[in-house]
C-alpha positions as CSV (number, residue, x, y, z in Angstrom):
1,M,-31.3,-7.8,36.7
2,I,-31.9,-9.8,33.5
3,E,-28.3,-8.8,32.1
4,Q,-27.0,-10.3,35.4
5,I,-29.1,-13.4,35.1
6,Y,-27.7,-14.0,31.7
7,K,-24.1,-13.3,32.7
8,N,-24.0,-15.0,36.0
9,V,-26.4,-18.1,35.5
10,L,-27.3,-18.8,31.7
11,K,-24.1,-18.0,30.1
12,P,-21.9,-20.2,32.3
13,I,-24.4,-23.1,31.4
14,F,-24.5,-22.4,27.7
15,F,-20.7,-21.9,27.6
16,K,-20.3,-25.7,28.7
17,M,-22.4,-26.7,25.8
18,D,-21.5,-27.1,22.1
19,P,-22.0,-23.4,20.6
20,E,-24.2,-24.7,17.4
21,D,-26.3,-26.7,19.9
22,V,-27.0,-23.6,22.0
23,H,-27.7,-21.5,18.9
24,N,-30.2,-24.1,17.4
25,R,-32.0,-24.2,20.9
26,M,-32.1,-20.2,21.2
27,T,-33.4,-20.1,17.6
28,R,-36.3,-22.6,18.5
29,L,-37.0,-20.5,21.4
30,G,-37.1,-17.4,19.4
31,V,-39.5,-18.9,16.8
32,L,-41.8,-20.1,19.7
33,L,-41.8,-16.7,21.5
34,G,-42.4,-14.8,18.1
35,K,-45.5,-17.0,17.3
36,T,-47.9,-15.5,19.8
37,A,-48.9,-12.1,20.9
38,L,-48.0,-13.1,24.5
39,G,-44.7,-14.4,23.7
40,R,-44.0,-11.2,21.7
41,G,-45.3,-8.9,24.2
42,L,-43.4,-10.5,27.2
43,T,-40.2,-10.3,25.2
44,S,-40.9,-6.6,24.3
45,G,-41.7,-5.8,27.9
46,L,-38.3,-7.3,28.9
47,F,-35.9,-5.9,26.3
48,Y,-37.5,-3.3,24.0
49,F,-36.3,0.3,24.2
50,D,-37.2,3.2,21.8
51,H,-36.0,6.9,21.8
52,P,-36.9,9.4,19.2
53,A,-33.3,10.8,19.0
54,L,-32.4,7.4,17.4
55,H,-35.1,7.6,14.6
56,N,-33.5,8.1,11.2
57,T,-34.0,7.5,7.4
58,V,-31.1,5.8,5.6
59,A,-31.1,5.0,2.1
60,G,-34.8,6.0,2.0
61,I,-35.8,3.4,4.7
62,A,-37.0,4.4,8.1
63,F,-35.2,3.1,11.1
64,K,-36.2,3.3,14.8
65,N,-32.6,2.8,15.8
66,P,-29.3,2.2,14.1
67,V,-28.6,-1.2,15.8
68,G,-29.3,-4.3,13.6
69,L,-28.6,-7.9,13.7
70,A,-25.9,-9.0,11.2
71,A,-26.3,-11.8,8.6
72,G,-24.9,-15.1,10.0
73,F,-27.1,-15.5,13.1
74,D,-30.5,-16.1,11.6
75,K,-29.5,-18.2,8.6
76,N,-32.7,-19.4,7.4
77,A,-34.7,-16.2,8.2
78,Q,-36.9,-17.8,11.1
79,L,-36.6,-15.0,13.8
80,Y,-38.2,-12.0,12.0
81,K,-41.1,-11.9,14.5
82,I,-39.2,-11.7,17.6
83,L,-36.1,-9.6,16.6
84,P,-38.1,-6.3,16.8
85,E,-39.3,-7.1,20.3
86,I,-35.8,-7.6,21.5
87,G,-35.1,-4.0,20.3
88,F,-33.4,-4.3,17.0
89,G,-33.7,-1.4,14.7
90,H,-33.3,-3.7,11.5
91,A,-32.0,-7.3,10.9
92,E,-30.1,-8.9,8.0
93,L,-31.1,-12.6,7.4
94,G,-29.0,-15.3,5.8
95,S,-26.8,-15.5,4.0
96,I,-29.1,-17.3,1.6
97,T,-27.7,-19.0,-1.5
98,G,-29.3,-20.1,-4.8
99,Q,-29.3,-23.7,-4.2
100,P,-29.5,-25.2,-0.7
101,C,-26.2,-25.6,1.3
102,L,-25.3,-28.1,4.1
103,G,-22.3,-25.9,5.0
104,N,-19.0,-27.3,6.5
105,P,-18.9,-30.4,8.7
106,R,-19.5,-29.8,12.5
107,P,-17.8,-28.6,14.8
108,R,-18.0,-25.4,13.0
109,L,-18.4,-22.9,15.8
110,F,-15.9,-22.2,18.6
111,R,-15.9,-19.8,21.4
112,L,-12.8,-17.6,22.1
113,P,-13.8,-15.9,25.4
114,K,-10.2,-14.2,25.9
115,E,-10.9,-12.4,22.6
116,K,-14.6,-11.9,22.9
117,S,-14.8,-13.6,19.6
118,I,-16.4,-16.7,17.8
119,L,-14.3,-18.7,15.4
120,V,-16.8,-19.5,12.6
121,N,-16.5,-22.0,10.1
122,Y,-20.2,-22.5,9.1
123,G,-19.8,-22.5,5.3
124,L,-23.0,-20.7,4.4
125,Y,-25.5,-23.4,5.8
126,N,-29.2,-22.4,4.7
127,K,-32.1,-24.1,3.0
128,G,-31.6,-22.1,-0.3
129,A,-33.4,-19.3,-1.8
130,E,-36.3,-21.0,-3.3
131,A,-37.5,-22.7,0.0
132,I,-36.9,-19.6,2.1
133,S,-38.4,-17.1,-0.3
134,H,-41.6,-19.4,-0.7
135,R,-42.0,-19.4,3.1
136,L,-41.7,-15.7,3.5
137,A,-43.7,-14.5,0.4
138,N,-46.7,-13.0,2.1
139,V,-44.9,-12.0,5.3
140,K,-45.2,-8.3,6.5
141,F,-42.1,-7.3,8.7
142,K,-42.2,-5.2,11.5
143,I,-38.8,-3.5,11.1
144,P,-36.7,-3.3,8.0
145,I,-35.5,-6.8,7.1
146,G,-32.5,-7.2,4.7
147,F,-31.6,-10.3,3.0
148,S,-27.9,-11.3,2.4
149,V,-27.4,-13.4,-0.6
150,A,-24.2,-15.5,-1.4
151,K,-22.9,-18.3,-3.6
152,A,-23.5,-21.9,-2.5
153,N,-20.5,-23.4,-0.7
154,D,-20.2,-26.0,-3.7
155,P,-16.6,-26.4,-5.1
156,S,-18.2,-27.8,-8.1
157,L,-19.6,-24.4,-9.0
158,G,-17.2,-22.6,-11.5
159,L,-17.1,-18.7,-12.0
160,E,-20.0,-18.4,-14.2
161,E,-22.1,-21.2,-12.2
162,G,-21.4,-19.3,-9.0
163,I,-22.6,-16.1,-10.5
164,Q,-25.7,-17.9,-11.6
165,D,-26.4,-19.0,-8.1
166,Y,-25.9,-15.5,-6.7
167,R,-28.3,-14.3,-9.3
168,K,-30.9,-17.0,-8.4
169,A,-30.8,-16.0,-4.8
170,Y,-30.9,-12.3,-5.6
171,L,-34.2,-12.8,-7.9
172,H,-35.8,-14.8,-5.1
173,M,-35.0,-12.6,-2.0
174,H,-34.7,-9.1,-3.5
175,P,-38.4,-8.5,-3.8
176,L,-39.1,-9.6,-0.2
177,G,-36.7,-7.3,2.0
178,A,-36.2,-3.7,2.6
179,Y,-32.8,-4.1,1.3
180,T,-30.6,-6.8,-0.3
181,T,-26.9,-7.4,0.6
182,I,-24.6,-9.4,-1.8
183,N,-22.2,-11.1,0.4
184,V,-18.9,-11.1,-1.7
185,S,-16.5,-12.2,1.1
186,C,-17.7,-15.3,3.0
187,P,-14.3,-16.6,4.1
188,N,-15.6,-20.0,4.9
189,T,-16.2,-21.7,1.4
190,S,-14.6,-25.0,0.8
191,D,-12.9,-23.8,-2.2
192,G,-11.8,-20.6,-0.6
193,I,-13.1,-18.4,-3.5
194,T,-14.9,-15.2,-2.7
195,Y,-16.1,-12.6,-5.2
196,Q,-14.3,-9.6,-3.6
197,D,-11.5,-10.3,-5.9
198,P,-11.8,-7.2,-8.6
199,H,-12.2,-9.6,-11.6
200,K,-14.7,-11.7,-10.1
201,L,-16.6,-8.7,-8.5
202,D,-16.8,-6.9,-11.6
203,M,-18.2,-9.9,-13.6
204,L,-20.7,-10.4,-10.7
205,L,-22.0,-6.9,-10.5
206,K,-22.3,-6.7,-14.4
207,A,-24.5,-9.8,-14.1
208,I,-26.7,-8.4,-11.3
209,A,-26.9,-5.1,-13.1
210,K,-29.1,-6.6,-15.6
211,E,-31.8,-7.4,-12.8
212,K,-34.3,-4.9,-11.5
213,H,-33.2,-3.1,-8.5
214,L,-36.3,-2.5,-6.6
215,K,-34.7,-1.8,-3.1
216,P,-31.4,-0.4,-1.9
217,V,-28.4,-3.1,-2.4
218,F,-25.2,-3.4,-0.5
219,L,-22.0,-5.2,-0.9
220,K,-20.6,-6.9,2.2
221,I,-16.7,-6.8,2.2
222,K,-13.9,-7.8,4.4
223,S,-12.0,-5.4,6.4
224,D,-8.5,-7.0,6.2
225,F,-8.0,-5.5,2.8
226,T,-5.1,-3.0,2.2
227,N,-6.3,0.6,1.5
228,A,-5.4,-0.1,-2.2
229,E,-7.6,-3.2,-2.4
230,L,-10.5,-1.3,-0.7
231,A,-10.1,1.5,-3.2
232,E,-10.3,-1.0,-6.1
233,V,-13.4,-2.5,-4.7
234,V,-15.0,1.1,-4.4
235,D,-13.9,1.9,-7.9
236,I,-15.7,-1.0,-9.2
237,A,-18.9,-0.5,-7.0
238,E,-18.9,3.3,-8.4
239,K,-19.5,2.1,-11.8
240,H,-23.0,0.7,-10.7
241,P,-25.1,3.6,-9.4
242,W,-27.8,0.8,-8.2
243,V,-25.1,-0.3,-5.6
244,T,-26.2,1.7,-2.6
245,G,-23.2,1.1,-0.3
246,F,-21.1,-1.3,1.7
247,I,-21.5,-3.3,4.9
248,I,-18.0,-3.1,6.6
249,S,-17.0,-5.7,7.5
250,N,-17.2,-9.5,7.3
251,L,-15.3,-12.0,9.6
252,R,-11.4,-11.5,10.0
253,T,-9.3,-14.0,8.2
254,N,-5.9,-13.0,9.8
255,R,-5.2,-14.9,13.0
256,N,-2.1,-12.9,14.2
257,G,-1.7,-10.5,17.1
258,L,-4.4,-12.2,19.4
259,K,-4.2,-13.4,22.9
260,T,-4.8,-16.8,21.8
261,S,-2.0,-17.9,19.7
262,K,-2.4,-18.9,16.1
263,E,-1.3,-22.5,16.9
264,Q,-4.1,-22.8,19.5
265,L,-6.7,-21.5,16.9
266,D,-5.4,-23.7,14.4
267,H,-5.8,-26.6,16.7
268,L,-9.6,-25.8,17.4
269,S,-10.1,-25.5,13.7
270,A,-7.5,-24.8,10.8
271,R,-10.3,-23.2,8.8
272,G,-12.7,-20.4,9.8
273,A,-12.5,-16.8,10.5
274,L,-13.0,-14.5,13.6
275,S,-16.0,-12.4,14.7
276,G,-16.3,-9.8,17.5
277,L,-13.7,-7.8,19.2
278,P,-10.7,-8.9,16.9
279,V,-12.6,-7.3,14.0
280,Q,-13.4,-3.9,15.7
281,E,-10.2,-1.8,15.0
282,Q,-9.6,-2.9,11.5
283,S,-13.4,-2.5,10.7
284,N,-13.2,1.0,12.1
285,K,-10.2,1.9,9.9
286,A,-11.8,0.3,6.7
287,I,-15.0,2.3,7.3
288,S,-13.2,5.5,7.7
289,F,-11.1,5.0,4.6
290,V,-14.1,4.0,2.3
291,S,-16.4,6.8,3.6
292,K,-13.5,9.2,2.2
293,Q,-13.6,7.4,-1.1
294,T,-17.5,7.6,-1.7
295,K,-20.6,8.9,-1.0
296,K,-22.3,5.5,-1.0
297,T,-23.8,4.5,2.4
298,I,-21.9,2.5,4.9
299,I,-23.3,0.0,7.4
300,G,-20.6,-0.7,10.2
301,C,-20.2,-4.4,11.5
302,G,-17.5,-5.9,13.8
303,G,-16.8,-5.8,17.3
304,I,-19.6,-3.8,18.5
305,F,-20.3,-4.5,22.3
306,T,-21.3,-1.0,23.7
307,G,-22.9,2.3,22.7
308,K,-19.3,3.8,22.3
309,D,-18.4,1.1,19.8
310,A,-21.5,1.9,17.8
311,Y,-20.9,5.6,18.1
312,D,-17.4,5.0,16.8
313,K,-18.5,3.2,13.9
314,I,-20.8,6.0,13.2
315,K,-18.1,8.8,13.7
316,N,-16.0,6.9,11.3
317,G,-18.4,7.0,8.5
318,A,-21.2,4.4,9.2
319,S,-25.0,5.4,9.0
320,L,-26.2,2.0,10.6
321,V,-24.3,-0.6,12.7
322,Q,-24.8,-4.4,13.0
323,L,-23.7,-7.1,15.4
324,V,-24.0,-10.7,16.4
325,T,-21.1,-11.6,18.9
326,A,-22.3,-9.2,21.7
327,L,-25.6,-11.2,21.8
328,I,-23.5,-14.3,22.7
329,Y,-21.3,-12.7,25.3
330,E,-23.7,-10.1,26.8
331,G,-27.0,-11.6,26.2
332,P,-30.3,-10.0,24.5
333,T,-30.3,-6.9,26.8
334,V,-27.2,-5.8,25.1
335,I,-29.3,-4.0,22.3
336,S,-31.2,-1.8,24.5
337,R,-28.2,-1.1,26.4
338,I,-26.3,0.0,23.4
339,N,-29.2,2.1,22.3
340,R,-29.5,3.8,25.7
341,E,-25.8,4.6,25.6
342,L,-26.1,6.0,22.2
343,V,-28.8,8.5,23.4
344,D,-26.4,9.4,26.3
345,L,-23.6,10.0,24.0
346,L,-25.6,12.0,21.6
347,Q,-26.9,14.3,24.3
348,K,-23.5,14.5,25.9
349,N,-21.9,15.6,22.6
350,G,-24.7,18.2,21.7
351,Y,-26.7,16.3,19.2
352,G,-30.4,16.4,19.5
353,R,-30.8,13.3,16.9
354,I,-28.7,10.6,15.4
355,S,-29.1,12.2,12.0
356,E,-27.4,15.4,13.1
357,L,-24.2,13.4,13.9
358,I,-24.2,11.4,10.6
359,E,-24.8,14.6,8.6
360,E,-21.9,16.2,10.4
361,V,-19.6,13.3,9.9
362,H,-20.5,13.4,6.1
363,A,-20.5,17.1,5.6
C-alpha cells in the first residue's frame, strides 16, 4: 500500500520538482521524524523489517542486514536517527572533506527515468569535517555508521595539499564511526582529479598509514576501470594491511551505450556521472574480478533495486551492499522489500543464513 502511494501519488509530484529541492525537503522531514520517539516509532512501524537469517558479522562489525545507504545521500550526516527505522542495516554518511565545500553550482542533480539513474554533479558539497565531527562527538548510533572522507573540491589544492585535506577529514571522522571509507574516486571535482591514479593513491595511503586505524577502513573505487587498472589498485592496497577492503563502485563516468544519447546527457550537464542501473553490470564485473585478486572485504554498490540485485552482488563477492538511487525511484519501502526478497532467495537456494552464502562464495 505505502509503496503504491509513493509510486502513484508522491513520485509523480516529486518528479515535477527540482531534484535537489526534493532531496533537501526529504532530508528536513527525516531529521524531524528522527528527533522524537513518536516519529521514529511511526517510521519503524511502517518500514522496518528484521530476520535472523540476515544477521551477520563483517569486518568485526555486527549487521542486522546487509543493505546500507551509500555515501552521497546524507552529505552532512543528519539522518542517522531515522535511517535505522527505515530498515537500513548500516549507513555511510558524507563524503566529508577536510575543509567545508560548497560543491558545484546548481543545477547539479538530474533524473534519467529511462535509465533508472540520476546524473550527479554535486561536487562534494558538505560543511567540512570540523563542524560535522563536533556535532556528532557524543552521538551513539543505533546501526553501524560509516563516514566517507574525501578531498575538498578546490582546484587550488595541489597533490600534497589534497592529501592533507584527506588527512584532516580522516582524523576528525575516523574515531566516530563504525568504519571509515576513503573516497578516492569522486568524479565530480572541478579539477577532474581523483586519487585512484596509482601514483596518487600510493602517496595518499602512505600518508594515512601514519595515522591510527581504530576501525575498518575501505577504499571507494570506480567500476569503469580495466581489469589491469583494478589489479593495480588492489596491489597498492595489499601493501597496507590496515586497509580492510573496497567499496565497488562509485558513479559511472562513461556515458555511452544508454537509451539516452550522450548528446542528450551533455545537454543536461556536460559534467557529472551516473548512478543506479547503468552502474549495475560493470559494478558486478568489477566486484567479481577484485574478489578473485584479494581476501579483503568488498561492499557492493551500484544498481541495486531488488533482492536479486543484492543477491547477485553477494554472489560476485560482496559481503554487504549499498544503494541510493532505488530510494528515489522506489521510495523508502524498497529497503524492507529487498531484505524480504533476500530472505526468500536464501531459503530457496538452501541457505539458513546469509553468512553461509558469503562463506561459500569466498571458500
